[in-house]
C-alpha positions as CSV (number, residue, x, y, z in Angstrom):
1,X,-64.3,12.1,168.2
2,X,-64.4,10.4,171.6
3,X,-66.4,13.1,173.4
4,X,-68.4,11.7,176.3
5,X,-66.7,8.3,176.4
6,X,-66.3,7.0,179.9
7,X,-62.5,6.8,179.8
8,X,-62.0,10.5,179.0
9,X,-61.8,12.5,182.2
10,X,-61.9,16.0,180.8
11,X,-61.3,18.3,177.8
12,X,-59.0,21.2,178.5
13,X,-57.5,24.0,176.5
14,X,-53.8,24.6,176.0
15,X,-52.8,28.0,174.7
16,X,-49.4,27.1,173.2
17,X,-48.0,24.3,171.1
18,X,-44.4,23.2,170.6
19,X,-43.2,21.9,167.3
20,X,-40.0,19.8,167.2
21,X,-39.1,21.6,163.9
22,X,-38.9,24.9,166.0
23,X,-36.2,23.5,168.2
24,X,-32.7,24.1,166.8
25,X,-30.6,21.0,166.3
26,X,-28.1,22.3,168.8
27,X,-30.8,21.8,171.5
28,X,-31.0,18.0,170.9
29,X,-29.9,15.7,173.6
30,X,-27.8,12.8,172.5
31,X,-28.1,9.2,173.6
32,X,-25.6,8.2,176.3
33,X,-24.3,11.8,176.8
34,X,-22.8,12.9,180.1
35,X,-23.5,16.4,181.4
36,X,-22.5,18.3,184.5
37,X,-26.0,19.5,185.1
38,X,-29.4,17.9,185.3
39,X,-30.9,16.6,182.1
40,X,-34.3,17.7,183.4
41,X,-32.9,21.3,183.6
42,X,-31.9,21.0,180.0
43,X,-35.3,19.8,179.1
44,X,-36.9,22.7,180.9
45,X,-34.5,25.2,179.3
46,X,-35.1,23.6,175.8
47,X,-38.9,23.7,176.4
48,X,-38.8,27.4,177.5
49,X,-36.5,28.4,174.5
50,X,-38.7,26.6,172.1
51,X,-41.8,28.4,173.5
52,X,-40.1,31.7,172.8
53,X,-38.9,30.6,169.3
54,X,-42.3,29.4,168.3
55,X,-44.3,32.3,169.8
56,X,-45.3,33.4,166.3
57,X,-46.9,30.0,165.7
58,X,-48.9,29.8,168.9
59,X,-52.5,28.6,168.5
60,X,-55.1,27.1,170.7
61,X,-55.1,23.3,170.7
62,X,-57.8,20.9,172.0
63,X,-56.1,18.5,174.4
64,X,-57.8,15.4,175.8
65,X,-56.9,13.7,179.0
66,X,-57.4,9.9,178.9
67,X,-57.3,8.1,182.2
68,X,-57.1,4.4,183.3
69,X,-55.4,3.0,180.2
70,X,-53.2,-0.1,180.2
71,X,-50.1,-1.0,178.2
72,X,-50.6,-3.8,175.7
73,X,-47.7,-6.1,174.7
74,X,-47.5,-6.0,170.9
75,X,-44.8,-6.5,168.3
76,X,-45.2,-2.9,167.1
77,X,-44.2,-1.5,170.5
78,X,-40.8,0.1,170.9
79,X,-39.2,2.8,173.1
80,X,-41.3,5.7,171.9
81,X,-44.4,4.0,170.4
82,X,-46.8,1.5,172.1
83,X,-50.3,0.1,172.2
84,X,-52.7,0.9,175.1
85,X,-56.2,-0.3,175.8
86,X,-59.2,0.8,177.9
87,X,-62.5,-1.0,178.0
88,X,-62.1,-2.7,174.7
89,X,-60.7,0.4,172.9
90,X,-57.2,0.0,171.6
91,X,-54.9,2.7,170.2
92,X,-51.2,3.1,169.3
93,X,-49.5,6.2,170.6
94,X,-46.1,7.8,169.8
95,X,-44.5,10.1,172.4
96,X,-44.4,13.8,171.7
97,X,-41.0,15.5,171.8
98,X,-38.6,12.5,172.0
99,X,-37.0,9.9,169.7
100,X,-35.6,6.6,170.9
101,X,-33.2,4.6,168.7
102,X,-34.7,1.9,166.4
103,X,-34.7,-1.5,168.0
104,X,-34.9,-3.4,164.7
105,X,-33.5,-3.0,161.2
106,X,-37.1,-2.5,159.7
107,X,-36.0,1.0,158.7
108,X,-32.4,0.7,157.6
109,X,-32.1,4.3,156.5
110,X,-33.4,5.5,159.9
111,X,-30.9,3.3,161.7
112,X,-28.1,4.6,159.6
113,X,-29.1,8.2,160.2
114,X,-29.2,7.6,164.0
115,X,-25.8,5.9,163.9
116,X,-24.3,8.8,161.9
117,X,-25.8,11.4,164.1
118,X,-24.4,9.9,167.3
119,X,-21.2,8.5,165.8
120,X,-21.9,4.9,166.8
121,X,-22.5,1.7,164.9
122,X,-25.8,0.6,163.6
123,X,-25.5,-2.4,166.0
124,X,-25.1,0.0,168.9
125,X,-28.1,2.0,167.8
126,X,-30.3,-1.1,167.8
127,X,-28.9,-2.3,171.2
128,X,-29.9,1.1,172.7
129,X,-33.2,0.8,170.9
130,X,-33.8,-2.6,172.5
131,X,-32.9,-1.2,175.9
132,X,-35.4,1.7,175.3
133,X,-38.1,-0.8,174.3
134,X,-37.6,-2.9,177.4
135,X,-37.5,0.2,179.6
136,X,-40.7,1.6,178.2
137,X,-42.5,-1.8,178.7
138,X,-41.3,-2.1,182.3
139,X,-42.2,1.5,183.0
140,X,-45.8,1.2,181.7
141,X,-46.9,-2.4,182.2
142,X,-49.4,-3.3,184.9
143,X,-50.1,0.4,185.8
144,X,-53.0,2.7,185.3
145,X,-51.8,5.2,182.6
146,X,-52.8,8.8,181.9
147,X,-52.4,10.1,178.4
148,X,-52.7,13.6,177.0
149,X,-53.3,13.9,173.2
150,X,-54.7,16.2,170.5
151,X,-55.3,13.1,168.3
152,X,-52.6,14.4,166.0
153,X,-51.3,11.9,163.4
154,X,-48.2,10.2,164.9
155,X,-46.8,9.4,161.4
156,X,-45.1,6.1,160.6
157,X,-46.6,2.8,159.8
158,X,-50.3,2.2,160.7
159,X,-52.7,4.5,162.6
160,X,-51.1,6.1,165.6
161,X,-51.4,9.4,167.5
162,X,-49.0,11.6,169.4
163,X,-49.4,11.7,173.2
164,X,-47.7,12.4,176.5
165,X,-48.0,9.6,179.0
166,X,-47.7,9.3,182.7
167,X,-47.8,6.3,185.0
168,X,-47.5,6.2,188.8
169,X,-43.7,6.4,188.2
170,X,-44.1,9.8,186.5
171,X,-43.5,11.0,182.9
172,X,-42.2,8.4,180.4
173,X,-40.6,11.2,178.3
174,X,-38.6,12.4,181.3
175,X,-37.7,8.9,182.4
176,X,-36.4,8.0,178.9
177,X,-34.2,11.1,178.7
178,X,-33.0,10.7,182.3
179,X,-31.9,7.2,181.5
180,X,-30.2,8.4,178.2
181,X,-32.4,6.3,176.0
182,X,-34.0,9.2,174.0
183,X,-33.2,12.5,172.3
184,X,-35.3,15.5,172.3
């Protein structure tokens, strides 16, 4: 699709793929949880276990590394979905592997599901969602971003793709989980 474009640094092969549906519900991290061990260790353990669980579904995937992208302020942005731009090309990406609370009541059933799952009110869900949205904006804005994507449909409203994203600060996924603003 974008082969040869100047903003794509390289194509590379990945020999495994993780599906969120392969991770048992017991491996999910809750918003605002306290643990006696590192959340990053839990992420690593969950990732390793999910690799073992999904071993029967391993297939080669075409990943693309996109470099020098910039965050674009837009009303569709939230904690785990956002618009980025490079040399006139704009895309909306949704983070692989994590889910942040909804910041608005645009999807009432989803807000209710998140409230029930975490045993908090819908107002608290949206407050944490607003915090996640602000955190993501501050983490990404004004920086050169690197994205990794397979151009897989990110689902939801409009055209968006799943991606992993890094800034000079590190991985957005890890930062959201470390700050208790996302679940895996």
